[in-house]
C-alpha positions in Angstrom: -38.4 -27.4 19.0 -34.6 -27.6 17.9 -33.4 -31.4 17.4 -34.3 -33.5 20.9 -37.5 -34.3 21.0 -38.0 -35.4 17.2 -38.9 -33.5 14.2 -40.1 -30.0 14.3 -41.4 -27.1 12.0 -39.4 -23.6 11.7 -43.0 -22.1 11.1 -45.1 -24.0 13.6 -42.5 -23.1 16.2 -42.3 -19.6 15.4 -45.8 -19.2 15.7 -45.7 -21.1 19.2 -43.5 -18.2 20.2 -45.4 -15.2 18.8 -48.6 -16.9 20.5 -46.9 -17.1 23.6 -45.4 -13.3 23.6 -49.3 -12.7 22.8 -50.2 -14.4 25.7 -47.8 -12.1 28.0 -44.8 -14.9 28.0 -41.8 -13.0 28.4 -39.1 -15.3 29.1 -37.6 -17.0 26.4 -34.9 -19.5 27.3 -32.3 -21.2 24.5 -28.9 -22.4 23.8 -26.3 -22.5 21.4 -26.3 -26.6 21.6 -30.2 -27.2 20.7 -29.9 -28.4 17.1 -26.0 -26.7 17.3 -27.5 -23.4 16.7 -30.6 -23.8 14.7 -32.7 -22.7 17.8 -30.8 -19.5 18.5 -31.3 -18.7 15.0 -35.2 -19.9 15.5 -35.8 -17.7 18.1 -33.9 -14.7 16.7 -36.5 -15.3 13.6 -39.5 -15.1 16.0 -38.3 -12.2 18.3 -37.8 -9.5 15.4 -39.6 -6.7 15.8 -40.7 -7.7 18.9 -37.4 -7.8 20.6 -38.5 -5.3 23.6 -41.3 -8.3 24.7 -38.5 -10.7 25.5 -36.5 -11.5 28.3 -33.9 -13.4 26.0 -31.8 -16.4 27.6 -28.9 -18.2 25.9 -26.3 -20.5 27.1 -22.9 -21.6 25.9 -20.2 -24.8 26.8 -21.2 -27.6 25.4 -19.3 -28.1 22.1 -19.1 -30.5 19.0 -16.4 -32.9 17.9 -14.6 -33.1 15.5 -16.3 -36.8 15.2 -19.9 -35.6 16.1 -19.4 -36.3 19.9 -20.2 -33.5 22.5 -17.9 -32.2 25.1 -17.8 -29.3 27.5 -15.5 -26.0 26.6 -15.4 -23.2 29.5 -12.3 -22.0 29.0 -12.2 -18.0 28.1 -11.4 -18.0 25.0 -14.3 -20.2 24.2 -16.8 -17.7 25.8 -15.6 -14.9 23.8 -16.5 -16.6 20.8 -19.4 -18.3 22.0 -21.5 -15.1 22.9 -20.7 -13.4 19.9 -21.8 -16.5 17.7 -24.9 -16.4 19.5 -25.4 -12.5 19.0 -25.1 -13.4 15.6 -27.8 -16.1 15.3 -30.5 -14.4 17.4 -29.7 -11.4 15.9 -29.2 -9.0 18.8 -27.1 -6.9 19.8 -27.7 -7.9 23.9 -28.7 -11.0 25.5 -30.7 -10.8 28.7 -29.2 -13.4 30.9 -26.0 -15.8 29.7 -25.5 -19.3 31.2 -22.8 -21.7 31.4 -24.9 -24.4 30.1 -22.5 -27.3 32.1 -19.6 -26.7 34.0 -16.3 -27.5 32.3 -14.3 -29.6 35.2 -10.9 -28.6 33.6 -11.3 -25.0 33.9 -11.7 -23.7 37.6 -15.5 -21.8 37.7 -13.4 -18.3 38.6 -11.9 -18.4 35.2 -15.0 -18.9 33.3 -17.5 -16.5 35.1 -14.4 -14.3 35.0 -14.7 -14.3 31.0 -18.4 -14.0 31.4 -18.1 -10.5 33.6 -16.3 -9.3 30.9 -19.3 -9.4 28.2 -21.2 -7.7 31.3 -18.4 -5.1 30.9 -18.5 -4.8 26.9 -22.4 -4.6 27.2 -22.9 -8.2 25.4 -24.5 -9.7 28.3 -27.2 -8.1 31.2 -27.0 -10.9 33.6 -24.8 -13.9 34.4 -26.1 -17.2 35.1 -25.3 -21.5 35.6 -26.8 -24.5 34.7 -26.3 -27.7 36.8 -24.2 -26.3 38.9 -23.3 -27.9 42.7 -24.0 -25.2 45.3 -20.4 -25.0 46.2 -19.3 -24.5 42.5 -22.2 -21.6 42.8 -21.0 -19.9 45.6 -17.7 -19.9 44.2 -18.6 -18.1 40.9 -20.8 -15.5 42.8 -18.0 -14.5 44.5 -16.2 -13.4 41.4 -19.8 -11.6 39.6 -23.2 -11.5 40.6 -25.2 -15.0 39.4 -28.9 -14.1 38.9 -30.4 -17.2 37.8 -28.8 -21.4 38.1 -31.1 -23.4 36.0 -31.4 -27.0 37.0 -33.8 -30.0 36.2 -37.0 -29.8 39.4 -39.7 -30.8 39.3 -42.0 -33.5 41.1 -40.2 -36.6 39.6 -36.8 -34.8 40.6 -36.4 -32.9 43.3 -33.3 -34.1 45.7 -30.6 -32.0 43.9 -32.7 -29.6 43.1 -34.0 -28.9 46.8 -30.4 -28.5 48.0 -29.7 -25.9 45.6 -32.5 -24.0 45.9 -31.8 -23.6 49.5 -28.2 -21.9 48.9 -29.9 -19.8 46.2 -31.8 -18.5 48.3 -29.6 -17.9 50.8 -27.4 -16.0 48.0 -30.9 -14.4 46.5 -29.9 -15.6 43.2 -33.6 -16.8 41.0 -34.5 -20.8 40.5 -35.1 -21.4 36.9 -36.7 -25.4 36.3 -36.2 -27.1 33.2 -38.0 -29.9 32.3 -40.5 -28.7 35.2 -42.9 -31.9 33.7 -40.7 -34.4 33.8 -40.2 -34.2 30.2 -43.7 -35.0 29.4 -44.2 -37.8 32.1 -46.1 -35.6 34.6 -48.5 -34.7 31.6 -50.2 -38.2 31.7 -49.9 -38.9 27.8 -46.7 -41.1 28.6 -48.1 -45.2 29.4 -45.4 -46.7 27.5 -42.1 -46.2 25.2 -44.5 -46.5 22.2 -45.9 -42.7 23.1 -42.9 -41.6 22.5 -41.5 -41.0 18.5 -38.9 -42.4 16.6 -35.7 -40.1 16.8 -36.8 -38.7 20.3 -34.3 -38.5 22.7 -36.4 -39.2 25.2 -35.8 -43.0 24.0 -32.1 -42.9 25.6 -33.4 -41.6 29.0 -33.1 -44.0 32.1 -36.8 -42.8 33.4 -39.0 -43.8 30.2 -36.9 -47.8 30.1 -38.9 -50.6 31.1 -39.0 -51.3 34.6 -38.6 -47.9 35.3 -41.0 -46.1 33.2 -43.9 -48.3 34.9 -43.1 -47.3 38.3 -43.1 -43.4 37.3 -46.0 -44.0 35.4 -47.5 -45.1 38.4 -46.5 -42.1 40.9 -48.7 -40.2 38.1 -51.5 -41.4 38.6 -51.6 -40.1 42.3 -51.1 -36.9 41.1 -54.0 -37.4 38.2 -56.8 -38.0 40.9 -55.7 -34.7 42.8 -56.0 -32.7 39.7 -59.4 -34.3 39.0 -60.4 -32.7 42.3 -58.7 -29.7 41.4 -60.1 -29.5 38.2 -57.0 -29.2 36.1 -54.6 -31.5 33.8 -51.9 -33.4 35.8 -49.5 -30.8 33.5 -51.0 -27.9 35.4 -50.9 -29.2 38.9 -47.6 -29.9 38.5 -46.7 -26.6 37.3 -49.1 -24.7 39.9 -47.4 -26.9 42.6 -43.7 -25.2 41.8 -45.1 -21.8 41.2 -46.8 -22.3 44.8 -43.2 -23.0 46.2 -42.0 -19.3 46.1 -41.7 -16.7 43.1 -38.0 -17.1 42.9 -38.7 -20.0 41.0 -39.6 -19.8 37.5 -40.7 -23.5 35.7 -40.0 -23.1 31.8 -41.9 -25.6 30.1 -40.6 -26.3 26.4 -43.2 -27.4 23.7 -43.6 -26.9 19.8 -47.2 -27.3 20.3 -49.8 -24.1 21.0 -52.1 -26.1 22.9 -49.6 -27.4 24.9 -48.4 -23.9 25.6 -51.5 -22.9 26.1 -52.6 -26.3 28.6 -49.3 -25.2 30.3 -50.3 -21.0 30.8 -53.3 -23.1 32.8 -51.7 -23.6 35.6 -51.5 -20.0 36.7 -55.0 -20.6 37.5 -54.9 -23.5 39.6 -54.6 -22.3 43.7 -52.9 -24.4 45.8 -53.3 -23.8 49.6 -50.5 -25.2 51.8 -52.1 -28.3 52.5 -52.4 -28.8 48.4 -48.9 -28.7 48.3 -48.3 -31.1 51.2 -50.4 -33.6 49.6 -49.1 -33.3 46.3 -45.4 -33.6 47.6 -46.2 -36.7 49.5 -48.1 -38.2 46.8 -44.8 -38.0 44.7 -41.9 -37.9 47.7 -38.4 -36.8 47.1 -36.0 -39.3 45.4 -38.9 -41.9 44.1 -38.6 -41.7 41.0 -37.6 -44.6 38.8 -34.6 -44.3 36.6 -31.5 -41.3 37.0 -32.6 -38.3 34.6 -29.6 -38.6 32.3 -28.1 -41.7 30.5 -24.6 -42.7 32.4 -22.7 -40.3 30.5 -24.2 -37.5 30.7 -24.9 -37.9 34.5 -20.9 -37.0 35.1 -21.7 -33.8 33.5 -24.2 -32.2 35.7 -24.4 -30.9 39.7 -20.8 -30.0 39.6 
C-alpha cells in the first residue's frame, strides 16, 4: 500500500483494511520502511477505534541515509528511537509483535535483541520477532529473549531457505510468518510479461520478473493452474492453501491494495487439500526450481543472515 508496488490511494487502502477486519482478518503487518513511515501512519489511521480487533506487527532496522540510500541499523540506541517513532505513527501504546526487519551484520544479534527485550519490559512491545534471519542467528537471539515469530519469504517458488528455517522454528516453538506467499503476484497467474507490471513498481527490478527468468516462472505457474482448475479455485488460492496445509504454525501474509484480491485470498480458507494434493502441488513446483534470485544482487546480501 505504500511505495513499493506502484501508487496507492490512502482512502481505498484504509477501506481494504476495514474490509479485512470486518471479515475476521486480525493480523496486520507493517514496517517503518514501507513508504518510510507512511504505511505505519496509514495503518494507525485505519485502526482508530478498532485497536482490539487487530494483532499489530511492525518492524525496525532499515534506515534511510542522507543521500537517499538505505542501510541497516541494529544498534541498541536505534532500537529504542525506532520503537517510539513507530508507536507515534501507529497511534498506539503497545506494539503486539516487533521485528528486526533485517539483521545488522555489524551488531551482535545479542545486543539488538537485548534492546528489544527492554521494550517488552517497558510495556511498549508484547512479543519479539526477526525477519530474514538464518537458523544460527535465530538460535542465538532466542537465548537472549524468546522469539515468537520469524518472517521470511516463503512460497511455492521460493522454498529452500524457508524450509531450512522452518525446521529450526519448529524445534524452538516459533511461528513462521510467510511474506510474499504469492511470489509477488507470480503465483496468481496474472503476470505473463514485464508489461503486466506497472511503471514505478519495484518488481521491475527483481530478477525473477526479468526476461528468460520470467518466462520460466510463468511456465511453472501453468502447472499449478491445471491443479487449481481441478480444485475449483484460483492459482492464488491454491498457493495459499498449500502453505496453510503445511501446518498451523505457518501464517501467510499476502499483501494487496485491492478489496477484490483480499476477498480472493481469503477464499483459500475454503480450499481443502489432502496429503496427496499437497504432494502434487509440491512436485509441480519443486524446491529450488524457480528462475532468478528473489531480490536484486545488493539486496540479497542482506537476507538469511
